[in-house]
C-alpha positions in Angstrom: 66.3 82.4 104.4 69.5 82.6 106.3 70.9 85.0 108.9 74.0 86.3 107.2 76.0 85.8 104.0 79.6 86.9 103.5 80.9 87.3 99.9 84.6 86.7 99.9 86.9 84.5 102.0 89.8 86.9 102.4 91.0 88.3 105.7 88.1 90.8 106.0 85.4 88.3 105.2 86.7 85.6 107.5 86.9 88.1 110.5 83.4 89.3 109.7 82.1 85.8 109.6 83.6 84.9 112.9 82.2 87.9 114.7 78.7 87.5 113.2 78.7 83.8 114.2 79.9 84.7 117.7 76.9 87.0 117.8 74.6 84.1 117.3 73.9 84.4 113.6 73.8 81.5 111.1 76.6 82.6 108.7 77.7 81.3 105.3 80.9 82.5 103.5 81.1 82.1 99.8 84.6 82.2 98.3 85.1 82.1 94.5 88.6 80.4 94.7 89.2 76.9 95.9 90.8 78.1 99.1 90.6 81.1 101.5 93.0 84.0 101.8 92.3 86.6 99.1 95.6 88.4 98.4 97.4 86.4 101.1 98.5 83.1 99.5 101.3 80.6 99.8 102.6 78.0 97.4 105.0 75.1 98.0 107.4 73.3 95.7 110.5 71.1 96.1 110.7 71.9 99.8 110.4 75.7 99.3 107.7 78.0 100.6 106.6 80.9 98.4 104.3 83.6 99.7 102.5 85.6 97.0 104.7 88.6 96.9 106.8 89.7 99.9 104.4 90.0 102.8 104.9 90.2 106.5 102.8 90.5 109.7 103.3 93.4 112.1 102.8 91.8 115.6 101.9 95.1 117.2 98.9 95.7 114.9 95.9 96.0 117.2 93.8 93.8 115.0 96.5 91.1 114.7 96.6 90.9 118.5 92.8 90.8 118.7 91.9 88.4 115.8 94.9 86.0 115.7 96.6 83.6 118.0 100.0 84.8 117.0 101.9 82.1 118.9 100.0 79.4 117.2 101.3 80.8 113.9 104.9 79.9 115.1 106.1 83.4 114.2 109.6 83.7 112.7 110.6 87.4 113.2 113.0 89.5 111.3 115.7 91.3 113.2 114.7 94.9 113.8 116.1 97.5 111.4 117.7 96.8 108.0 120.9 96.5 106.1 121.6 99.4 103.8 123.4 98.2 100.7 125.0 99.8 97.7 127.9 98.7 95.5 130.9 97.6 97.7 129.3 98.9 100.8 126.8 97.7 103.5 125.8 99.1 106.9 123.2 98.3 109.6 120.6 100.6 111.0 118.7 99.1 113.9 117.0 100.2 117.1 119.6 99.7 119.8 117.0 99.7 122.5 115.3 96.6 121.0 118.5 95.0 119.7 121.4 96.1 122.0 123.9 93.8 120.2 123.4 95.9 117.0 124.2 99.2 118.8 127.8 99.5 117.7 126.8 98.9 114.0 124.1 101.5 114.3 126.3 104.0 116.1 129.1 103.8 113.6 126.8 103.6 110.5 128.0 106.4 108.2 125.1 106.1 105.8 122.8 107.7 108.4 124.0 110.8 110.3 123.9 110.9 114.1 121.4 113.7 113.9 119.0 111.5 111.9 119.4 108.7 114.4 118.5 111.0 117.2 115.5 112.2 115.2 114.3 108.6 114.9 114.7 108.1 118.6 112.7 111.3 119.4 110.0 110.3 116.9 109.7 106.9 118.5 109.1 108.5 121.9 106.7 111.1 120.4 104.5 108.4 118.9 104.6 106.0 121.9 101.6 107.5 123.7 99.5 108.3 120.6 96.4 106.4 119.8 96.8 104.5 116.5 93.4 105.5 115.2 94.1 109.1 116.0 97.3 108.8 114.0 95.4 107.5 111.0 93.0 110.4 111.2 95.9 112.9 111.1 98.4 113.0 108.2 97.5 115.2 105.3 101.0 115.5 103.9 103.3 113.2 102.0 105.9 111.1 103.8 108.6 113.0 102.0 107.3 116.3 103.2 106.8 115.0 106.7 110.4 113.8 106.9 111.6 117.1 105.6 109.6 119.0 108.2 111.0 116.8 110.9 114.5 117.7 109.8 115.7 114.4 108.3 118.5 114.7 105.9 118.3 114.0 102.2 120.8 111.2 102.7 118.6 109.5 105.2 115.6 109.8 103.0 117.4 108.5 99.9 119.3 105.7 101.5 116.9 104.4 104.1 113.4 105.9 104.1 112.9 105.6 100.3 113.7 101.9 100.0 112.3 100.8 103.4 109.0 102.7 103.2 108.9 102.3 99.5 108.7 98.6 100.3 105.9 99.1 102.8 103.8 101.5 100.7 105.0 100.4 97.2 105.9 104.0 96.6 109.6 104.8 96.7 108.8 108.5 96.0 107.3 108.6 99.4 104.1 110.3 98.1 102.0 108.3 100.5 100.0 110.0 103.3 102.3 110.6 106.3 99.7 109.0 108.6 100.7 105.7 107.1 104.4 106.4 108.0 103.6 107.4 111.6 101.3 104.4 112.1 103.7 101.8 110.8 106.7 103.4 112.5 104.9 103.2 115.8 104.0 99.5 115.1 107.7 98.7 114.2 108.9 100.4 117.3 106.5 98.4 119.5 106.5 95.0 117.9 108.1 92.7 115.4 107.6 91.9 111.7 107.4 88.2 111.1 106.3 85.4 108.8 104.5 82.3 110.1 106.6 79.1 109.9 104.1 77.6 107.5 103.9 80.6 105.3 101.6 83.6 105.1 98.5 81.6 104.2 98.6 80.1 107.7 97.1 83.4 108.8 93.8 83.2 106.7 93.7 79.5 107.4 93.7 80.2 111.2 91.0 82.8 110.7 88.9 80.3 108.7 89.3 77.7 111.5 88.2 80.3 114.1 85.2 81.3 112.0 84.1 77.6 111.6 84.7 77.0 115.3 82.3 79.9 116.0 79.6 78.3 113.8 80.2 79.7 110.4 80.1 77.7 107.2 82.6 78.3 104.4 81.9 77.2 100.9 84.8 77.6 98.4 84.6 77.4 94.7 81.3 79.4 94.8 81.2 83.1 93.7 78.6 85.6 94.7 77.4 87.3 91.5 74.8 89.7 92.9 73.9 91.5 96.1 70.9 93.7 96.7 69.8 95.2 99.9 66.3 96.5 100.4 64.4 97.3 103.5 65.5 94.8 106.2 66.5 92.0 103.8 69.4 91.2 101.5 69.1 89.2 98.3 72.3 87.3 97.3 72.9 85.5 94.1 75.4 82.6 94.1 75.6 81.2 90.6 72.0 80.1 89.7 70.9 80.1 93.4 69.2 83.1 95.0 69.4 83.5 98.8 67.5 85.8 101.1 69.4 86.9 104.2 68.9 89.2 107.2 72.4 90.6 106.5 75.2 90.5 103.9 78.8 91.4 103.9 80.6 92.2 100.7 84.3 91.4 101.4 85.5 90.8 97.8 88.3 92.6 95.9 87.6 96.3 95.1 86.6 95.8 91.5 84.1 93.1 92.4 82.8 95.0 95.4 82.1 98.0 93.1 80.2 95.7 90.6 78.2 94.1 93.4 77.2 97.2 95.3 77.5 100.1 92.9 79.1 102.1 95.8 81.1 105.1 94.6 84.6 105.6 96.0 85.9 102.1 96.3 89.5 102.5 95.2 90.2 100.3 92.2 93.5 102.0 91.1 96.4 99.7 91.9 100.0 99.6 93.1 101.7 96.4 92.0 104.9 94.7 92.6 107.0 91.8 91.3 108.7 89.4 93.7 111.2 86.9 92.6 112.4 83.9 94.6 115.9 82.5 94.5 117.8 79.6 95.9 121.5 79.4 96.9 123.4 76.6 98.6 123.9 77.5 102.2 127.7 77.0 101.8 127.8 79.9 99.4 125.3 82.2 101.2 126.4 85.7 102.3 126.0 86.7 105.9 122.8 88.7 105.8 121.5 87.8 109.2 117.7 88.2 109.6 117.5 91.7 108.3 115.8 93.0 105.2 118.4 94.4 102.7 117.6 97.8 101.2 118.9 98.9 97.9 120.2 102.4 98.6 121.5 102.9 95.1 118.4 102.4 93.0 115.1 100.5 93.0 116.0 97.4 91.0 115.3 95.5 93.1 114.0 97.6 95.9 114.6 95.1 98.7 116.0 91.6 99.2 114.8 89.4 102.1 116.7 86.4 103.4 113.6 84.4 104.0 115.1 81.1 105.1 117.5 82.8 107.4 114.4 84.1 109.1 112.3 81.0 108.8 114.3 77.9 108.2 111.1 76.1 107.2 111.0 78.1 103.9 113.8 76.1 102.3 115.1 72.5 102.3 118.2 71.7 104.3 121.4 72.9 102.8 119.7 75.6 100.7 118.7 79.2 101.3 115.7 81.1 99.9 115.7 84.8 99.1 113.0 87.1 97.8 113.7 90.2 95.7 111.0 92.7 95.2 110.6 95.3 92.3 108.1 98.1 92.7 105.5 98.4 90.0 105.1 95.9 87.2 108.4 96.1 85.1 108.0 95.2 81.5 111.1 93.1 81.4 110.8 89.3 81.4 111.6 87.2 84.4 115.2 86.3 83.4 116.1 89.9 82.7 114.9 90.9 86.2 116.7 88.0 87.7 119.9 89.2 86.0 119.4 92.6 87.6 119.0 90.9 91.0 122.2 88.9 90.5 124.1 92.0 89.5 122.8 94.0 92.5 123.5 91.4 95.2 126.9 90.7 93.7 127.8 94.3 94.0 126.6 94.4 97.6 128.4 91.3 98.7 131.5 91.2 96.5 133.1 88.6 98.8 130.3 86.1 98.1 129.7 84.0 94.9 126.3 84.1 93.3 126.9 81.9 90.3 124.5 79.3 91.7 121.8 81.8 92.6 118.9 80.1 90.9 115.6 81.8 90.0 112.8 79.5 91.3 109.6 81.6 90.9 108.3 85.0 89.9 105.1 86.5 91.2 103.7 89.5 89.4 101.0 91.1 91.6 99.2 93.8 89.7 97.0 94.8 92.7 99.0 94.6 95.9 97.7 97.9 97.4 95.7 100.9 96.4 97.3 104.3 96.3 97.2 106.3 99.6 98.0 109.9 98.8 97.6 112.6 101.5 94.0 112.7 102.7 93.1 109.4 101.0 90.9 108.3 103.9 88.4 111.2 103.2 87.4 109.5 99.9 87.1 105.9 101.1 83.6 104.5 101.2 81.8 104.0 104.6 81.2 100.4 105.5 77.5 101.0 105.6 77.4 102.7 102.2 75.4 99.9 100.4 71.6 100.0 100.7 69.7 97.8 103.2 71.4 95.4 105.6 74.6 95.2 103.5 78.1 96.2 104.7 81.4 96.5 103.0 84.5 94.8 104.5 87.9 95.3 103.0 91.0 97.3 103.6 89.6 99.8 101.1 87.3 101.0 103.9 90.2 101.6 106.3 93.7 101.7 104.8 95.7 99.4 102.6 97.2 96.9 105.1 96.6 93.6 106.9 95.5 95.8 109.9 93.0 97.6 107.7 91.6 94.3 106.3 91.2 92.6 109.7 89.8 95.7 111.4 87.2 96.2 108.5 85.8 92.7 109.1 85.1 93.5 112.7 83.6 96.9 111.9 81.3 95.3 109.2 80.1 92.6 111.7 79.4 95.2 114.4 77.2 97.1 111.9 75.0 94.0 111.1 75.0 91.9 114.3 
């Protein structure tokens, strides 16, 4: 018999394991894959770093500050704001208080009206003193309706909010709960978005190291196939082995968690995306700076990110790496999508040459997030929903984000420690 078993070595499971170990429990994590990370993964080839889909870390997330040593990740931050792009036209929208050098570009940005800029500033001040958890408990309307009620113009919504928050929520229609908008806007106003110098998988690897340092054991290549809580014991099946534990955490993907626990309400509907990675010789690269580029004309692709401009470690010397993200899972093949990317960026940067823009990799991610319509949190399962000393840990108990995953691991551990 052991003290605690954690099923799943993603962000939530690793955080849960660390906190349980720090509470003095003998903890074993079983992860089906050969490495940790769950949906957060990084691959490398020919000097390039490819994260699984375009993902970033919000430095202001409370759980990021609590669970991670951010400086040890060697953060490579994006410049606040974004470049709004459409054929033959680009403009910058930034926060002049955080990036004073961008103030002139923002002030003279004709894509976003002065009244909308003032509304953004007022909203920033309005959210500054609000508790993040209280924000998540609010909401109840769509982002689109929320922005309308706040007086934002149709032009602002179509040219900035739809592509920018469409990238965050994977929903360009802005049908996501407005609480997600308020929460993430507060975090953007108070911190940075960044990628680690070694890629996004450096985050779960650090979490794993911290869990092991606290006394947990992590076994990869071993899948939990059954969990049953009864009385004050949990029975866990790992392949042909049956373990008895004082506590168990189910921190698997939503579908597997549903199979293991039979808990109702775990969201298994999915929002997906396709991210393509391209290389271009530095000598031919357009001047994007370190800002995300938003497609203000249509959603194909929704955004382009100059990854190596942000993190030089992502590409070999003399080359640049870009990612282009499509929302949903388009039916077109990789080369067709790549042609759309070349056509789009060529229209945004007509002064540049993209003849050598080479497609390196395509990641199709069927389950990147779960849908978060107004009031979605009311239907999410409680962490203590399984019978016996079994707890759920996953962003599907909080909200679909890195913050939600990290926080859920701590909550699950607190229930069982």
